[in-house]
C-alpha positions as a LaTeX table, in Angstrom:
\begin{tabular}{lrrr}
\hline
Residue & $x$ (\AA) & $y$ (\AA) & $z$ (\AA) \\
\hline
Met1 & 0.00 & 0.00 & 0.00 \\
Lys2 & 1.42 & 3.37 & $-1.01$ \\
His3 & 1.54 & 6.03 & 1.68 \\
Glu4 & 0.60 & 9.63 & 1.10 \\
Glu5 & 3.70 & 11.84 & 1.07 \\
Ile6 & 4.00 & 13.67 & 4.39 \\
Phe7 & 6.20 & 16.67 & 5.13 \\
Val8 & 7.24 & 17.67 & 8.66 \\
Ile9 & 9.09 & 20.60 & 10.18 \\
Val10 & 12.27 & 19.74 & 12.08 \\
Asp11 & 14.61 & 22.47 & 13.34 \\
Gly12 & 12.69 & 24.96 & 11.21 \\
Lys13 & 13.25 & 22.97 & 8.01 \\
Arg14 & 10.55 & 21.27 & 5.94 \\
Ile15 & 11.57 & 17.67 & 5.18 \\
Arg16 & 9.89 & 14.55 & 3.87 \\
Phe17 & 8.80 & 12.17 & 6.61 \\
Asp18 & 10.24 & 9.27 & 4.61 \\
Asp19 & 13.70 & 10.89 & 4.79 \\
Leu20 & 13.78 & 10.62 & 8.59 \\
Pro21 & 15.74 & 7.77 & 10.18 \\
Ala22 & 13.91 & 4.61 & 11.29 \\
Leu23 & 14.34 & 5.62 & 14.94 \\
Ile24 & 13.70 & 9.25 & 15.86 \\
Pro25 & 14.88 & 10.81 & 19.15 \\
Val26 & 11.94 & 11.61 & 21.42 \\
Pro27 & 12.49 & 15.41 & 21.36 \\
Ile28 & 12.46 & 15.43 & 17.53 \\
Ala29 & 9.32 & 13.28 & 17.41 \\
Gly30 & 7.74 & 15.67 & 19.89 \\
Glu31 & 8.64 & 18.62 & 17.68 \\
Ile32 & 7.05 & 16.88 & 14.69 \\
Leu33 & 3.87 & 16.35 & 16.71 \\
Gly34 & 3.88 & 19.88 & 18.13 \\
Leu35 & 4.70 & 18.78 & 21.67 \\
Thr36 & 7.14 & 20.30 & 24.11 \\
Arg37 & 10.20 & 18.23 & 25.01 \\
Ala38 & 8.79 & 17.48 & 28.47 \\
Thr39 & 5.40 & 16.45 & 27.09 \\
Ala40 & 7.02 & 14.18 & 24.49 \\
Tyr41 & 8.99 & 12.37 & 27.21 \\
Arg42 & 5.86 & 12.13 & 29.36 \\
Tyr43 & 3.93 & 10.52 & 26.49 \\
Ala44 & 6.85 & 8.18 & 25.86 \\
Ala45 & 6.93 & 7.15 & 29.53 \\
Thr46 & 3.20 & 6.43 & 29.63 \\
Gly47 & 3.04 & 4.50 & 26.35 \\
Gly48 & 1.53 & 7.31 & 24.31 \\
Leu49 & 4.38 & 7.16 & 21.81 \\
Pro50 & 5.75 & 3.99 & 20.17 \\
Ile51 & 9.26 & 3.87 & 21.66 \\
Arg52 & 12.33 & 1.65 & 21.72 \\
Arg53 & 15.03 & 1.96 & 24.37 \\
Phe54 & 18.70 & 1.70 & 23.40 \\
Gly55 & 21.84 & 2.12 & 25.48 \\
Gly56 & 20.00 & 2.04 & 28.78 \\
Arg57 & 18.45 & 5.51 & 28.90 \\
Arg58 & 18.18 & 6.53 & 25.25 \\
Leu59 & 14.61 & 6.56 & 23.96 \\
Tyr60 & 13.65 & 6.60 & 20.31 \\
Val61 & 10.28 & 6.74 & 18.58 \\
Val62 & 9.71 & 4.16 & 15.84 \\
Lys63 & 9.13 & 6.08 & 12.60 \\
Ala64 & 6.92 & 3.40 & 11.03 \\
Lys65 & 4.51 & 3.59 & 13.98 \\
Leu66 & 4.71 & 7.38 & 14.26 \\
Arg67 & 3.32 & 7.65 & 10.72 \\
Ser68 & $-0.11$ & 6.59 & 12.01 \\
Phe69 & $-0.20$ & 9.76 & 14.16 \\
Leu70 & 0.36 & 11.89 & 11.07 \\
Glu71 & $-1.73$ & 10.22 & 8.37 \\
Pro72 & $-5.20$ & 11.55 & 7.72 \\
Gly73 & $-8.03$ & 9.14 & 8.30 \\
Asp74 & $-9.19$ & 7.69 & 11.60 \\
Glu75 & $-9.86$ & 10.63 & 13.87 \\
Val76 & $-9.23$ & 10.17 & 17.57 \\
Ala77 & $-11.71$ & 11.81 & 19.93 \\
Ala78 & $-10.15$ & 14.07 & 22.54 \\
\hline
\end{tabular}
C-alpha cells in the first residue's frame, strides 16, 4: 500500500517524513507532533508514543509507527 507523502518541520526545516531515520529521538518526534520536550517524554513514559530503548536511557520513537499519528483518516476523539 502506497503512503501519502507527508512533510514535517524539524529544526525549522521542511523535510519529507520518509527521509527521517527509522528511529527518531523523542524530542524530535515531539517537535514533529507539536509537543514540548517534556510532554514528548511524558507521552513516551506512559506509552503514548511507540518507543524503543537503546543504550540504557536513550529513547527513540519508531518512525513506522509514528506515521499513524500523522496520516489523515481515523480521527481520535479528545
